[in-house]
C-alpha positions in Angstrom: -22.1 -36.2 -114.4 -18.4 -35.9 -114.9 -16.6 -38.1 -117.5 -15.0 -41.3 -116.4 -11.6 -40.2 -117.8 -10.7 -36.5 -117.5 -8.2 -34.6 -119.6 -5.3 -33.0 -117.6 -6.9 -29.5 -118.0 -10.3 -30.8 -116.8 -8.8 -32.4 -113.8 -6.8 -29.3 -112.9 -9.8 -27.0 -113.3 -12.1 -29.2 -111.3 -9.5 -29.5 -108.6 -8.8 -25.7 -108.3 -12.5 -24.8 -108.5 -13.2 -26.7 -105.2 -10.4 -25.0 -103.3 -10.3 -21.7 -101.4 -7.4 -20.1 -99.4 -7.1 -21.3 -95.8 -3.7 -20.1 -94.8 -3.1 -17.2 -92.4 -0.1 -14.9 -92.2 2.6 -14.4 -89.6 5.6 -12.2 -89.0 8.9 -13.8 -89.8 12.5 -12.6 -89.3 14.7 -12.3 -92.3 16.9 -15.0 -90.8 14.1 -17.5 -91.1 12.3 -16.3 -94.2 14.2 -18.1 -97.0 11.7 -19.8 -99.4 8.7 -18.5 -97.4 6.0 -16.8 -99.3 5.1 -13.1 -98.9 1.6 -12.3 -97.8 2.1 -8.6 -98.3 4.1 -6.6 -100.8 7.4 -5.1 -99.9 7.5 -1.3 -100.3 10.8 0.6 -99.7 10.7 3.5 -97.3 14.1 4.7 -98.3 16.0 5.5 -101.5 19.1 3.5 -102.4 21.7 4.7 -102.4 20.7 7.3 -99.8 23.4 9.7 -101.0 25.6 10.2 -104.1 28.4 7.6 -103.7 31.7 7.0 -105.3 32.1 3.9 -107.4 35.9 4.0 -107.4 38.9 4.8 -105.3 40.1 8.1 -106.6 39.3 11.8 -106.4 36.0 13.8 -106.3 36.0 16.9 -108.4 33.7 19.4 -110.0 33.9 18.7 -113.7 32.4 22.0 -114.8 34.3 24.6 -112.7 37.8 23.1 -112.4 40.9 23.7 -114.6 42.4 20.3 -115.1 45.5 21.7 -116.8 46.7 22.9 -113.4 47.8 20.9 -110.4 45.0 20.6 -107.8 45.2 20.8 -104.0 43.7 17.8 -102.2 41.4 19.6 -99.7 39.9 16.6 -97.8 39.8 12.8 -97.4 36.5 10.8 -97.3 36.3 7.1 -96.5 33.3 4.9 -96.9 30.8 5.5 -94.1 32.1 9.0 -93.4 30.1 12.2 -93.9 32.0 15.0 -95.6 32.6 17.8 -93.1 32.5 20.6 -95.7 31.7 21.2 -99.4 34.3 20.7 -102.0 36.4 23.8 -102.2 36.6 25.5 -105.6 39.6 24.3 -107.7 40.4 21.4 -105.4 39.9 17.6 -105.3 38.8 15.4 -102.5 40.5 12.0 -101.9 37.7 9.5 -101.9 37.2 5.8 -101.6 34.7 3.3 -103.1 31.3 3.6 -101.4 32.1 7.0 -99.9 29.7 9.9 -99.9 30.4 12.7 -102.3 31.0 16.2 -100.8 28.6 18.9 -101.8 29.9 20.5 -105.1 31.5 17.4 -106.5 30.0 15.9 -109.7 32.6 13.4 -111.0 35.2 10.9 -109.8 38.6 10.5 -111.3 40.1 7.1 -110.8 43.4 7.1 -108.9 45.0 5.3 -111.9 44.4 8.4 -113.9 46.2 10.7 -111.6 49.7 11.4 -110.2 51.3 13.8 -107.7 53.8 16.5 -108.5 56.8 17.3 -106.3 54.7 19.6 -104.1 52.2 16.8 -103.4 49.5 18.4 -105.6 47.3 16.3 -107.8 47.8 16.1 -111.6 44.7 14.9 -113.5 45.7 12.9 -116.6 42.1 12.3 -117.9 39.5 15.1 -118.0 36.3 13.6 -116.3 32.7 13.9 -117.5 29.9 15.0 -115.2 28.5 11.9 -113.4 31.5 9.8 -114.1 31.9 6.8 -111.6 29.1 8.0 -109.4 26.1 6.1 -108.0 23.5 8.8 -107.9 21.2 9.0 -104.9 18.0 6.9 -105.3 19.1 5.7 -108.7 18.6 2.0 -107.8 15.5 2.2 -105.5 13.3 5.2 -104.8 11.1 5.7 -101.7 7.7 4.2 -102.2 8.9 1.7 -104.8 7.4 -1.8 -104.6 10.2 -4.3 -104.5 8.4 -7.6 -104.2 4.8 -8.5 -104.8 2.6 -10.5 -102.4 2.9 -14.2 -103.4 6.6 -13.9 -104.0 8.7 -16.9 -102.9 11.6 -15.5 -101.0 14.9 -16.5 -102.6 18.2 -15.6 -101.0 18.4 -12.7 -103.4 15.0 -11.4 -102.3 16.0 -11.7 -98.7 19.1 -9.6 -99.4 17.0 -7.1 -101.3 14.8 -6.6 -98.2 17.8 -6.2 -96.0 19.3 -3.6 -98.4 16.4 -1.3 -97.6 16.4 -1.9 -93.9 13.6 -4.4 -93.5 14.2 -6.9 -90.8 10.8 -8.7 -90.6 8.4 -9.8 -93.2 4.7 -10.8 -93.3 4.6 -14.3 -94.8 2.0 -17.0 -95.2 1.9 -19.6 -92.5 3.2 -22.9 -94.1 0.4 -25.3 -94.9 0.4 -28.5 -92.9 0.2 -31.7 -94.9 -0.5 -35.3 -93.6 1.3 -37.9 -95.8 0.3 -41.5 -96.0 1.9 -44.2 -98.1 0.0 -47.3 -98.8 1.2 -50.8 -99.6 1.9 -54.0 -97.6 4.8 -54.6 -99.9 6.8 -51.6 -98.7 10.0 -51.8 -96.7 11.8 -48.9 -95.0 15.3 -48.1 -96.3 17.9 -49.6 -94.1 16.0 -52.8 -93.6 16.8 -56.0 -95.6 14.8 -56.5 -98.8 13.0 -59.8 -99.0 11.1 -61.5 -101.7 8.0 -59.7 -102.9 9.0 -56.4 -101.1 10.2 -53.0 -102.4 11.8 -50.1 -100.7 9.5 -47.2 -99.7 10.8 -44.4 -102.0 7.4 -42.6 -102.3 7.4 -41.4 -98.8 10.8 -39.8 -99.2 10.0 -38.4 -102.6 6.8 -36.6 -101.6 8.0 -35.6 -98.2 11.1 -34.0 -99.8 9.1 -32.3 -102.5 6.7 -30.8 -99.9 9.5 -29.6 -97.7 11.4 -28.1 -100.6 8.4 -26.0 -101.5 8.0 -24.8 -97.9 5.2 -27.0 -96.6 5.2 -28.6 -93.2 4.7 -32.3 -93.7 4.0 -35.0 -91.1 4.5 -38.6 -92.2 1.8 -40.9 -90.9 3.7 -43.9 -92.0 2.8 -46.8 -94.2 -0.7 -48.0 -94.3 -1.3 -51.7 -94.9 -3.7 -52.8 -97.6 -6.7 -53.0 -95.3 -9.9 -50.9 -95.5 -10.5 -50.3 -91.8 -6.9 -49.3 -91.1 -6.9 -47.0 -94.1 -10.0 -45.2 -93.0 -8.6 -44.7 -89.5 -5.4 -43.2 -90.8 -7.3 -40.9 -93.1 -9.4 -39.7 -90.2 -6.2 -39.0 -88.2 -4.9 -37.0 -91.1 -8.0 -34.8 -91.4 -6.6 -32.4 -88.7 -4.0 -31.1 -91.2 -4.6 -28.5 -93.9 -4.3 -31.2 -96.6 -3.9 -34.9 -97.0 -1.7 -36.7 -99.6 -1.6 -40.4 -100.1 0.4 -42.5 -102.6 -1.0 -45.8 -104.0 -4.3 -47.4 -103.5 -6.4 -45.3 -105.8 -6.7 -47.7 -108.7 -9.4 -50.4 -109.1 -7.6 -53.4 -107.7 -9.1 -55.5 -104.9 -6.3 -54.4 -102.6 -6.5 -50.7 -103.5 -8.6 -49.4 -100.6 -7.8 -45.7 -100.5 -10.4 -44.8 -103.1 -13.2 -46.6 -101.2 -12.1 -45.2 -97.8 -12.1 -41.6 -99.1 -15.5 -42.1 -100.7 -16.9 -43.4 -97.4 -15.4 -40.5 -95.3 -16.0 -37.7 -97.8 -15.9 -37.8 -101.6 -13.7 -38.4 -104.6 -14.4 -36.1 -107.5 -12.1 -37.7 -110.1 -9.7 -40.6 -110.2 -8.7 -41.2 -113.7 -6.8 -38.7 -115.9 -5.9 -39.1 -119.5 -2.1 -38.8 -119.0 0.9 -41.0 -118.7 2.4 -41.5 -116.2 -0.2 -40.9 -113.6 -3.6 -42.0 -114.8 -5.0 -43.1 -111.4 -5.0 -39.7 -109.7 -7.7 -38.8 -107.1 -8.8 -35.6 -105.5 -11.6 -34.9 -103.1 -12.2 -34.4 -99.4 -11.9 -36.4 -96.2 -14.4 -34.7 -93.9 -13.7 -31.1 -94.9 -9.9 -31.6 -95.5 -8.7 -31.5 -99.1 -7.4 -34.8 -100.2 -5.0 -35.7 -103.0 -4.4 -39.3 -104.0 -1.2 -39.9 -106.0 -0.4 -43.1 -107.9 1.8 -45.7 -106.4 4.5 -45.7 -109.1 7.1 -43.1 -108.1 7.4 -41.4 -111.4 3.6 -41.2 -111.7 3.6 -39.7 -108.2 6.3 -37.2 -109.2 4.4 -36.1 -112.3 1.0 -35.8 -110.7 2.4 -33.9 -107.7 3.7 -31.2 -110.0 0.7 -31.1 -112.3 -2.1 -31.2 -109.7 -1.0 -31.1 -106.1 1.5 -28.2 -106.3 -1.0 -25.9 -108.0 -3.7 -26.9 -105.5 -1.5 -26.2 -102.5 -0.7 -22.8 -103.9 -4.5 -22.1 -104.2 -5.0 -23.3 -100.6 -2.3 -20.9 -99.5 -3.8 -18.0 -101.4 -1.0 -17.7 -103.9 -1.3 -16.7 -107.5 -1.7 -19.6 -109.9 1.6 -20.7 -111.5 2.2 -19.3 -114.9 4.1 -22.1 -116.7 5.6 -21.0 -120.0 7.0 -24.0 -121.7 9.6 -24.0 -124.4 9.5 -25.5 -127.9 12.6 -27.5 -128.6 13.3 -29.9 -131.5 13.2 -33.6 -130.6 16.2 -35.8 -131.0 14.1 -39.0 -130.9 11.3 -40.9 -132.6 8.3 -42.1 -130.7 4.6 -43.1 -131.2 2.3 -41.9 -128.4 -0.8 -43.8 -127.6 -4.2 -42.7 -126.3 -2.9 -40.7 -123.3 -0.9 -37.5 -123.3 2.7 -38.3 -122.2 4.9 -36.4 -119.8 8.3 -37.9 -120.9 11.4 -37.3 -118.8 13.8 -35.4 -121.1 17.0 -33.5 -121.1 18.1 -30.6 -123.2 21.4 -31.3 -125.0 23.4 -28.8 -127.1 24.6 -30.2 -130.4 26.9 -27.7 -132.3 24.9 -24.8 -130.9 21.5 -26.3 -131.5 19.4 -27.4 -128.5 17.6 -30.7 -128.8 15.5 -32.8 -126.5 16.8 -36.2 -125.5 14.6 -38.8 -123.8 15.7 -41.0 -120.9 16.0 -44.5 -122.4 13.6 -46.0 -119.9 10.3 -44.2 -119.5 8.7 -46.8 -117.2 6.8 -45.1 -114.4 8.8 -47.1 -111.8 12.2 -45.7 -112.9 13.0 -42.9 -110.5 16.5 -42.5 -112.1 14.8 -40.9 -115.1 13.6 -38.0 -112.9 17.2 -37.4 -111.6 18.6 -37.6 -115.1 16.0 -35.3 -116.7 15.8 -31.5 -116.9 12.0 -31.5 -117.3 9.0 -33.0 -119.0 8.7 -33.3 -122.8 4.9 -33.1 -123.3 3.5 -35.0 -126.3 -0.3 -35.1 -127.0 -2.1 -38.4 -127.4 -2.1 -40.2 -130.7 1.0 -38.4 -131.9 3.9 -39.6 -134.0 7.1 -37.7 -133.1 10.0 -37.7 -135.5 13.4 -36.3 -135.1 13.4 -32.5 -135.6 9.7 -32.1 -134.6 9.1 -29.2 -132.2 8.1 -30.5 -128.8 6.7 -28.7 -125.7 9.2 -28.8 -122.9 8.6 -27.9 -119.3 11.8 -27.5 -117.3 11.4 -28.7 -113.7 12.7 -25.4 -112.4 9.6 -23.5 -113.7 7.6 -25.1 -110.9 9.6 -23.2 -108.3 7.8 -19.9 -108.5 
């Protein structure tokens, strides 16, 4: 029988142990592949650069067999994209431009700034070159058969450009997971509508929807579910056709919190209390056979539990490697006493006279979304800990979750 209150690690492990990959792959054009995830590694079939290329505007010469104390005849001119029509003639130089292919026999580039012409139009070299000077050797950057990107790589613009640089126009990527999103709460009002007594704007839908889209998932909003058991069950059944279901709110123990009961009746909930703050009432389980994730109703709690539990779980469903989060240790610029739950405090790194220190947002209430905008990441402090200024604190920058 599992404990009533789980540690963060226990909840994470129990969650991941119940999930297997369900996503399939598809072929995607480079134009549409940004932030998609590779299903197969990228292996280059070509070497880059394909030939020896000049890195400068100047003159191609043979550094070993040329007398640089004598004027040189310019025997040919080579622009970028042209193929030299003949080898470099002995004792001559070839006018060459940045990115142009070296003629056979040339082994160095003399910058044009280090040359001048005599009265007969011959070239005078003012700086004796070294072999290999200002040359991009063939295959020096990428060699044929080299793996450029591993399966599971999220395709940044730089990665897309790297694929293009070796002539790849299409990629095999994972099909984005589909997620059905429900937000519970009779008190919620859509932005743009007047806010009346007892109501609050529906920030959670936009928070989780935006997070899901930013990580490459296809999300369908199923709207706001009123605090009613029958309605909640029907909406959950509707969502079971997606790859995963996420709800916010309704997983606590209040009389009007119906999601937990509805999921239990339609499938199972394996855990719903985690020893962390914010985010204690987190749920995970199944609706029919569809993985279900129940986030707390407070927006900062939803933000924290999404990153700690839902994001790793969706990666597992998609067949991606587990995230390897390597936090930093940074001295605190604050004093705080932590209670009986590990806290994920919203914090910012500030540089004081060359020393990086962690600052806390002044309001750590789980309803204060502004703290997540202000912060750079989570300052993680174990339960029952007294933090004093200068203590080394574990810090997880938000950007580490974007792997």
